C-alpha positions in Angstrom: 199.8 237.7 52.9 202.6 236.2 52.0 202.5 232.8 50.1 202.1 229.2 51.5 205.8 228.4 50.5 207.8 231.6 52.1 205.4 231.1 55.0 207.1 226.9 55.2 210.1 228.9 55.0 210.2 231.4 57.8 207.6 229.5 60.2 208.4 229.9 63.3 211.8 231.2 63.1 213.1 234.1 65.4 214.4 237.4 64.4 218.2 237.6 63.3 220.9 237.9 65.4 224.6 238.7 64.4 226.9 235.1 63.9 223.7 233.4 65.3 222.0 230.4 63.3 218.7 230.9 61.2 217.2 228.5 63.2 218.7 227.7 66.7 220.0 224.0 67.7 218.1 221.9 69.8 217.9 222.9 73.6 218.6 219.6 75.6 217.3 220.7 79.4 215.9 218.6 82.0 215.8 221.3 84.4 216.4 225.6 83.8 218.2 228.3 86.4 215.5 228.9 88.4 216.6 231.5 91.0 213.6 232.6 93.8 210.2 232.0 92.6 208.9 230.3 90.0 208.8 232.4 87.1 209.6 232.6 83.4 208.7 230.3 80.1 210.5 227.4 81.3 211.2 225.8 84.5 211.2 221.9 84.1 212.0 219.9 81.2 207.9 218.5 81.3 206.5 221.9 80.3 208.2 223.4 78.2 211.5 223.5 76.0 212.8 226.6 73.5 212.8 224.0 70.5 209.1 223.1 71.4 208.0 226.6 71.4 209.8 227.2 68.1 208.0 224.5 66.4 204.9 225.2 67.9 204.8 228.9 66.5 205.6 227.6 62.9 202.9 225.2 63.0 200.4 227.6 64.7 201.5 230.1 61.3 200.5 227.5 58.7 197.2 226.0 60.6 196.2 229.9 61.1 198.1 232.2 58.6 195.5 234.8 60.0 197.1 234.8 63.3 194.0 236.7 64.9 193.1 235.1 67.1 196.9 233.4 67.5 197.0 230.0 67.6 197.9 228.0 69.9 199.6 224.6 68.9 200.9 222.0 71.8 203.1 219.3 70.5 203.2 215.5 71.7 205.7 212.0 70.3 203.7 210.9 68.0 200.2 211.7 66.3 198.7 208.9 68.4 199.4 210.8 71.6 198.1 214.0 70.1 194.6 212.3 69.4 194.6 210.8 72.4 195.5 214.2 74.3 192.9 215.9 73.0 189.9 212.7 73.1 190.7 212.6 77.0 191.3 215.5 77.9 187.8 216.4 76.8 185.9 213.9 77.2 183.9 212.8 80.6 182.1 209.6 81.9 179.0 209.9 80.1 179.8 212.0 77.1 178.8 210.7 73.9 181.8 211.1 71.6 181.6 210.9 67.2 184.6 209.0 65.5 184.6 208.3 62.0 183.8 204.4 61.4 186.3 204.4 58.3 189.6 206.3 60.4 193.0 205.4 61.1 193.0 202.0 61.9 194.1 202.4 65.8 190.7 204.1 66.4 188.9 201.2 67.4 191.7 200.9 70.1 190.9 203.8 71.4 187.1 203.6 71.6 187.5 200.5 73.7 189.7 202.9 76.1 186.8 205.3 75.6 184.2 203.3 76.7 186.0 201.6 79.1 185.9 205.1 80.6 182.3 205.3 80.9 182.1 207.6 77.1 179.8 206.6 74.7 180.5 206.6 71.1 178.9 206.0 68.0 180.7 205.8 65.0 179.5 206.7 60.7 181.7 207.0 57.9 183.2 210.1 56.4 181.7 210.0 52.9 178.3 211.5 52.3 178.9 213.5 55.7 177.0 210.6 57.3 178.1 211.5 60.6 175.6 214.4 60.3 173.3 211.8 61.6 175.1 211.3 64.6 175.4 214.0 66.1 172.4 214.4 68.6 173.5 214.7 72.0 177.2 214.1 71.1 180.3 216.5 73.2 182.8 215.8 70.8 182.8 214.6 66.7 186.0 213.2 65.3 186.7 214.1 62.0 189.4 212.4 59.5 189.4 214.1 56.1 190.7 212.8 53.5 190.3 209.5 55.4 193.2 207.1 56.1 193.2 204.8 53.9 189.8 204.9 52.0 190.3 209.0 51.2 186.9 209.9 51.2 186.4 213.7 52.1 183.9 215.1 54.2 182.5 219.1 54.2 184.2 220.3 57.2 182.4 223.5 57.3 179.0 221.7 57.4 180.0 218.9 59.7 181.3 222.1 62.4 178.5 224.1 62.1 175.8 221.4 62.8 177.7 220.1 65.5 178.3 223.6 67.2 174.6 224.0 66.7 174.1 220.9 69.0 176.9 222.1 71.7 179.6 219.8 70.5 183.5 220.8 69.7 184.9 219.3 66.7 188.2 218.0 65.9 189.7 217.4 62.5 192.3 214.8 61.7 194.5 216.7 59.1 197.2 214.2 59.0 196.6 213.9 55.1 196.1 217.1 53.7 198.4 219.2 55.7 197.7 222.4 56.8 199.2 223.8 53.2 196.2 221.8 51.3 193.5 222.3 54.0 192.7 224.3 57.6 190.6 222.8 59.8 190.1 225.9 61.6 189.1 228.0 59.0 186.5 226.1 58.3 185.3 226.2 61.9 186.8 222.8 63.9 187.8 223.5 67.0 190.9 221.3 67.2 192.7 220.5 64.1 195.4 217.2 65.1 197.7 215.6 62.8 200.8 212.9 63.1 203.7 215.4 62.3 205.6 211.7 61.5 204.0 211.9 57.7 204.0 214.6 55.4 204.6 217.4 57.5 208.0 216.3 58.4 208.3 213.9 55.3 211.5 212.2 55.5 210.4 209.1 57.6 212.5 209.7 60.6 210.8 211.7 62.9 208.0 210.5 65.5 205.8 213.5 66.5 202.2 214.7 66.4 200.1 218.0 67.3 197.2 220.1 68.0 196.2 223.3 67.1 193.0 225.4 68.3 192.5 228.9 68.9 190.7 228.6 72.0 193.0 229.2 75.3 190.8 227.0 77.3 191.1 223.9 74.6 194.9 224.8 74.6 195.5 224.9 78.4 193.6 221.5 78.8 195.6 219.9 76.4 199.2 221.4 77.6 197.1 220.1 81.1 197.2 216.8 79.8 200.3 216.4 78.1 202.2 217.7 81.7 200.3 215.1 83.2 201.3 212.1 81.3 204.3 213.0 80.6 203.6 213.1 76.8 206.5 215.2 75.3 208.3 215.6 71.8 212.3 215.3 72.6 214.1 218.0 71.1 215.9 216.9 68.9 212.6 215.5 67.2 211.0 219.1 67.5 214.1 220.1 65.9 214.1 218.3 62.5 210.3 219.2 62.3 210.9 222.7 62.4 213.7 222.1 59.4 211.6 220.0 57.7 209.1 222.8 57.5 211.2 224.9 54.9 210.5 222.4 51.8 206.6 221.3 53.1 205.3 223.4 49.5 208.0 222.2 47.5 207.6 218.3 48.9 203.6 218.7 49.2 203.0 219.8 45.0 205.5 217.5 43.9 203.5 214.8 45.7 200.3 215.9 45.1 201.0 216.3 41.3 202.9 212.9 40.6 200.1 211.1 43.1 197.4 212.2 40.3 199.5 211.5 37.1 199.9 208.0 39.0 195.8 207.5 39.8 194.9 208.4 36.2 197.6 205.7 34.8 195.9 202.9 36.9 192.7 203.7 35.4 193.7 202.6 32.1 194.6 199.4 33.6 191.7 196.3 33.6 193.3 194.5 36.6 192.9 197.5 38.9 189.8 198.8 40.1 188.1 201.4 43.1 190.9 203.9 42.1 190.7 206.4 44.7 192.1 210.2 44.9 190.2 213.1 45.5 191.8 214.8 42.7 190.3 212.8 40.1 187.3 214.9 38.5 185.4 211.6 38.6 186.6 210.5 42.2 183.1 210.4 44.7 185.0 212.9 47.3 186.2 215.5 44.0 183.6 218.0 44.4 183.8 218.7 48.4 187.8 218.3 47.6 187.4 221.4 45.2 185.9 223.4 47.7 188.0 222.9 50.6 191.1 221.7 49.6 193.8 224.9 48.4 196.0 224.7 45.3 195.1 221.9 43.7 197.0 219.6 46.9 194.8 216.9 47.2 197.4 214.5 48.8 200.2 212.2 48.2 198.3 208.9 48.7 196.7 206.6 45.9 194.4 203.5 46.9 193.0 200.9 44.6 192.4 197.4 44.7 193.9 194.2 42.6 192.3 191.1 42.5 193.5 189.1 45.1 196.4 189.0 47.9 199.0 187.3 45.6 198.6 189.6 43.1 198.9 192.7 45.1 202.4 190.7 46.8 203.4 190.0 43.5 203.2 193.7 42.2 204.8 194.8 45.5 207.6 192.6 45.2 208.3 193.7 41.7 208.2 197.6 42.3 211.7 199.2 42.3 211.6 202.7 43.2 208.7 202.1 46.2 210.0 200.8 49.8 206.6 198.6 50.8 206.3 200.5 54.3 203.2 201.6 56.4 203.7 205.4 56.5 203.0 207.7 53.9 204.3 211.4 53.2 207.3 211.0 52.9 210.2 212.1 50.1 210.0 208.0 49.3 207.6 206.6 47.7 205.9 203.7 50.0 203.5 201.1 49.2 201.3 198.5 51.0 198.7 196.1 51.4 196.5 197.3 53.6 194.9 194.4 54.5 197.8 192.6 56.0 197.6 194.7 59.3 193.7 193.3 59.7 192.3 196.8 60.6 190.7 198.2 57.9 187.4 197.0 56.3 189.4 196.9 52.7 190.0 194.0 50.6 192.5 191.7 50.3 194.1 193.6 47.0 193.4 196.9 48.7 197.2 199.1 47.7 197.9 202.4 49.7 200.1 204.1 48.0 202.3 207.1 49.3 203.7 209.2 46.0 207.6 210.9 46.8 209.1 213.3 45.4 210.7 210.9 42.9 210.0 211.7 39.0 206.8 211.7 37.9 207.9 209.4 34.7 210.5 207.4 36.2 207.4 206.6 39.6 204.6 205.7 37.0 207.4 203.8 34.8 208.1 201.4 37.7 204.7 200.8 38.9 202.8 200.6 35.4 206.0 197.7 34.7 205.5 196.4 38.3 201.6 195.9 37.2 202.8 193.9 34.0 204.9 191.7 35.7 202.3 190.7 38.4 200.0 190.0 35.7 202.3 188.2 33.5 204.0 185.9 37.0 200.5 185.4 37.9 199.9 183.3 34.5 
């Protein structure tokens, strides 16, 4: 099997053809020439597009490089569209779903929608594999590891085995890890789901989501959901995403290394508490992450807590190399006071910091300088 970087560069590319680009440009088409009976892979723009096909093939190769059985990927216009497609295509009135209590902040809104459709929803924290206690009678288990924004980690293999023993399907939100750090399908999950908006594309200019599975019947159900709801990605977004995969390993490795350096530097600050990053040896998630996440790639996100909201806002305002923005995984570092959204159970001074690809020393120095200014200006 080739290395991660080689696969990322070559994933989903067609066979070379003379005088043709290595990655064909986006196909903009609402309909296709369709003489006679309906046949062939492309019939109408809501059902298929050659640009989606290339990207979906590429993601499948990254999420499940073994290739046997072949993985199938279905792309969507956002991560939430992908999440919704799995949950709403698989759950029926009377079913029970188990969701993380500390997951992405739109999960509570999705929970309300599911309960309105007659689905029972249980929640439990990600850490310590607490969802194990909620599995009896469940139809589907949703895992988010590492969790966003708290960065707890659970044992995918352990939870998947327990869920399957009870007849439940397992979906894993793999957004923060990316398929270069963690491959849920190899660990027993039925679905690997991610927001391609984040580290997968990495430039902060594309909204995208995807679902990957090994089971043809599950892929068919998700694909039918996409067709029925019209939740399709644009060809330009799909092409930009595929183009971005070539630098995935370079970005992920650089970001992981700098994130660990930043987390270590934050440990030495008295005003900083609750530093979390799965790569820290003393982090509660480290032991499981070390077994489950590949190549020392523990993610680009570091979370920590400053004394209060004004302190956190002074810190953010003092940063010079970091954008105050709500996404993560991009080439430019971002940070935010997460509590401003009101959807996460975090302290007022909680900071979610996404490390970009700036020089490590420059970024760490900028953060420490901003911390000093925030401390001084608050006296």
